[in-house]
N, C-alpha and C positions, 0 to 999 in steps of 0.2 A: 766481204771486202771487194771492192770493184776490181775487175781484171783488166781495166782499161790500160792502155800503154801510156807511159811517161815518155814523151818524144821531145828530145832537145831541138831547139831551133837550129843549132849548128850540129850536124851529124858527127863531126869529129869529137864533140864533147863526150860522146859515149865512151870513147877510149879513155878519156880523162876520168870519167866516172868509174869505169872498171879498174883503172890503175889505183885510184884512191881506195876502193873497197879491198882490192887485193893487198895493198900495203897495210891497211888496218888489220886485215886477217892475219898477216904475217907478224904483226906486232903483238897481237892478242888472240890466243886460240879461241876465245869466246866472244870475238868482236861482234858488235851489233852496229847497225846503221839507222840513224833517225832520218826519215825523209819527210820534209814538211813543205807544203806548197802555199805560197802567198801570191795571189794574182797569177802571173805567168812565170814565177821564179820558184824553182825547186832548190831547197836548201838541204844539202847532204851533210850530216854531222856524224863524226866518229870520235872515239875516245881512246887514243893509244895508251894513256895512263889515267887511272882513276882510283879513288879510294874504295875499299871494300868495308863498309860499315863505319860506325862512329868511332872516333879515336884513331883512325887510320891516317898516318902522316903523308901518304902519297898525294901529291897535288892532283887536282882535276885538270886534265889537259884535253881540250876539245880541238878537233880539226874540222874546219868548215869549208865547203866549196859551194858556189851558187851556179846554177844553170838555168838559162831561160828555156821554157818549154812551149810547145805549140798547143797544149791541151789545157786551156783555161778552165774547163769543167772540173779539173782536179783541184781547184782552189779550195783551201781549207783542209786538205789531206794532211795528216800528221800521224805517222806510224813508225814503229821500231821493228826492224826485221833482222834476221840473222845474216851476217855478212856472207857466209858461205852459201846461203840459199840464193843470194843475188848472183854470186859468182857462178853457181850452177846454171842459172838462167842464161847468163852470157855464154857459157860453154855449150849448152844445148843448142842455142841459136846458131852459134858458129859451126858446130858439128853438122847441123842440118844444111849448111851452105846457104842459109837465108841472108838476105840483105837486112841487117839489123837496123831498124828505124827507132826503136824504143824498147823499153823493158817493162814488163808487167810486174805488178806488186806481188811478192810471195804471199800466199794465203794465210800463213801463220805469223802472228806477231810474237815477239819475245820481250822479256822483262830485262831492263837494264837500269840500274839505280841512277846512273848519271843522266839518263835521258829525261828525267823529270826536273832537271835543273837547267833553266834557260838563261843564258847570258842576257844582259840588258841590250836593248836596241840603241841606247844612247841616253844622253849625249856622251860622246867619246872625246876625251881630252888628249890631244897629241903631245907626246913627251919628247919626241926626237926619233933617232934611228939607231940601229945597231947593225954592224956589218955582217953580211952573210958568212964571211970567213970566220968571224968570232963564233957565230951560232954553230957552224959546222964543226969547229974545233971543240966546242963544249960537248956537243953530242958524241963525237967520235971518242973523246977522252973518257966520257962517262960510260959508253958502251964497252970500251976496253977495260975500264976499272971493274965493271960488273963481271966481265968475262974472266979476268984474272982472279977475282975474289970469290968465285964460285967454282970450286973444284968439282970434278965429275960426280962425286958421291955426296955433295952437299945437299942437305935436305931443303925442301921447299920453303920452310920458315926462314932459313938462313939466307936463301936467295932473295926472298921478298924483303927481308930486313935490309939487305945491302942495296937493293934497287930503290927502296924508299929513302935511304940515306943519301944516295947519289943524286936522285932526281928531284928531291925536295930542297936541296941547298941552293943558296943564291949563287948564280954563276956570273951574272953581269948586272950592271946598274946603268940606267939611262936617265939623264937629267931632262929638264924641260925643253932644251934645244940640243942639237948634236954637239955644240961646242960648250955646253954648260959645265961648269965645275962646281956647281952648287949641290953638294952631296946631301945636304939637309933635306932637300925636296926631291931626291932621286927616287926612281922606281926600281925595286929589285926584280930581277927576272930569274925565276927558278930554272935550274938546268933542264927540268922536264919540258919546258917550253921549247928549248932548242932541240931536245929529243923528238918532240912531236913534229916540228917543222922538218927535221931531217928524215925521219922514217916515213913520213907521208909524201915525201918528194916535193915539198913546197919551196925548197931553197933553190934559187937560180944559181947560175955559175958564178956570178959575182954581184956586186951591188949591196943594197942594204934593205933591211926590213923596217917598216914604220912601226913605232911602238905607241900604243894609245892606252888610256886608262879610263875606266868607268867604275867607280866604287871600289869593290874588292877585286875586280877583274882587270887583267892586263891582256892586251891583244897585240899580236904580231901580224902585220898585214904584208903579204908578198903577192906577186903576180899569180902564183900558183894556188893561193888559198890563204886562209886565216887560221891562226892558232890562238885560242883563248885559254887562259889559265887563271885559276884562283886557288 
């Protein structure tokens, strides 16, 4: 695997990159990061929630952030690496006191079942918006419910069962326009989508997320990034 640096056009984007990976690692001890380059755009994808095998009711929730890079020779790159390996690279560079321009790719790839599932590029049908406050409320309520429902000695199976129950249920519904009252054609948003936007730090202080649909996929788009769920 090439040891070339992935260098963002905007140097401040490196901190955004590190923050995304750090938050993904906090949400999932085995977090992986998919790094794919198309032309001069690096697409970073993480999965704060994902099913483990067939029959698992946990929704697949992907978080995506795009960065423009100065290294077009990396076009076509598509690798999946351990999130903590990336964080270690950030930490080593910072400890050495170097001016961090970019990050080299960890030499070892990892397997992540979700990484083989690519959301469609489009067309995406706009459905309307959902308030940031609503998403934050759903996420915080769900996190609280999981915390209260999993006593200290609860087994991993009980914890997983409760998390699936909480994050797979419908939390919000959005119609074709923000003012639409036509529930027949509304799009359900699982609570896991709100969780993904919350834990990855994509929710701004106020405002709204745009909701779009393509087939079985729903997308929440915010200034900080995108959450895709199916």
